[in-house]
N, C-alpha and C positions, 0 to 999 in steps of 0.2 A: 408711550404706554409702557408700564412696567408690570412684570409678574413677580410674585413674592413666594418665598418658600415657607409659608405658614399653613395652618390647616385650611384656610380659605384661599388657597393659592390660585383657584380658578377665577377669582375676582380681579378686576383691573381698575386702575384709577388713572384718569387723564387730567392733566393740569393745563387744559386748553380752554380759553374763554368761550369758544364756540361749541364746546361739548355740552350736552344736555346734563347739567349738574344735578338736577332733580333725580334723574335716572341713575346717577353715580353715587348716591347716598347723601345728598345735601339735606340737611335738617332731619336726618334719621337719627335714632338714638346712637350714641357713641359706643365704641367697643368697650369691653370691661375695663381695659387699662386706660381708656380715654386717649389713646395714642393711635395714630394711623400706622400703616405698615412700615413707613419710613422713619418712625420716631417723632413725627410732627404731631401736634395736637389735632384732634379731629375737628371738622368744620364747626360742630356745635360748641366746642370749647374755644376755638380760635376766632370768635366773633362772627361766625356764620360764613366763613370763607376759607378756601384752601391756602396753605402757605404759598407764597409767591404771587398771590393776587395783589394787585396794587392797593395801596392804602386808601386811595380815593374811593374804592369800591366799598370800604367799610363805613364811610361817612355818607349816609343816604339822605337826600333831600326829602321833603314831605312827599307822600305818595300821590302821584298824578292819577287822574280819573280814568284815562284810557291810554292805549299804546301810542296813539297819535300825539297825545299830550306829552308823553315821555320823549318822543323824538323832537317835538317843538322845544321842550325845556332844554334838551341837550344842545340843540342848534343855537339857542340863545345864550348858552352858558359861556363864561369867559374862557374856559379851556378849549371849547370848540372854536371860538373866534380866534384864539391864539394859533391853533393848528391851521385853520384856513388862512390866516395872515402869513404864516411861515410859508405855506404853499404858494400863495400869490406873490410873495416877495421873491421867490425863486423863479416861478414859471413865467410870469409876465416879462421880466427883463430878458430871460433866456429866449423866450419865443420871439420877442421883438428883434433881438440881436441875430437870431438864426434866420428869421424871415428877411431882414435887411441884407444879410450875407447872400441868401438865396436869390433875392431880386437883383442884387448887384451883379451876380453871376449871369442871370438871364439877360439883364439890360446890356451888360458888356458883350455878351455873345451876339446880340442883335445890333447894337449900336457901333461896336468896334470890332468887326470881324478880322481886320488886319492885325490888331493887337492879340486877339485870341488865337490866330493862326501862327503867331511867331514861335519858332522852335525854341525849346529850352535845352540848354547844355549841348547843343549841336546834334541831338539825336532825334528819333521819330516822335518824341514827346513834345507837345506844344502847350501853350498857356491854357487853352480851353480844356485839354485833357487833364492837366495838372489841377486846375480849379475844380473840375468835375470830381476827381478823386478826393480832393480836399472836402467836397460836400459830404461824401461818404464818411470820411474821417471825423468831420465835425458832428455828424449825426451820432456816430458811435461815442464820441467824447461827451456829447451833451446827454446821451442816455446814461452813461456812467456817472456823470456829475449829478443827474437827477436822482439816481438810485442811492448814491452816497448821501445826498442832502436829505432824502426821505428817511434813510436809516438813522442818520445822526440827529436830525432835528424834528422829525414828525412821528416816527413809528411808535415810540414809547408813549407819547401823549395820546396818540390815536388808540393804542391798545387800552390805555386806562379809560378812555371814553367808551370803548366797546364793552369793557367790564361793567362800567356803570350803567350803560344802556341795557345790557342784558339782564342785570339784576333788577332794574326797574321794570322792564317788560315781563320778567319772570314773576314779579310780584303781582302783575296784573292778572295772571292766570290763576292766582290763589284765591 
């Protein structure tokens, strides 16, 4: 959110796809200079969207009949299928690998107590404790890997889908 040093300094503009754009001046008449406070064109001059909005939001498909139709159309779109595919290609193998590691730990603890009780490095630490701590480390590393994967491979495409969905559902209210 930014404040400006102009005569209308009390107004604010948010460049957030979840912000109610209609309330922030969307499709209202442009200022006299047809420029926004930051020197960008007004939404009415910039193709009906704020600068920084994804280009996909400017290219609208035919108008659906209801909000449910909007969500179904987005769900069947190639962009949505690509985001879901990227999600599945990470989550399924990672979940299978982690569950295999977890069950291997549990099975080893019950089936081979002698192995799990074996001391490591001659100290009070044994194989079971080391493997249990490795479970925590694996959980942390998997969480970091998931966040990185989402940030690099899905977030931008998902944000573009949000923009498109919001614009289509906003049209339903008009």
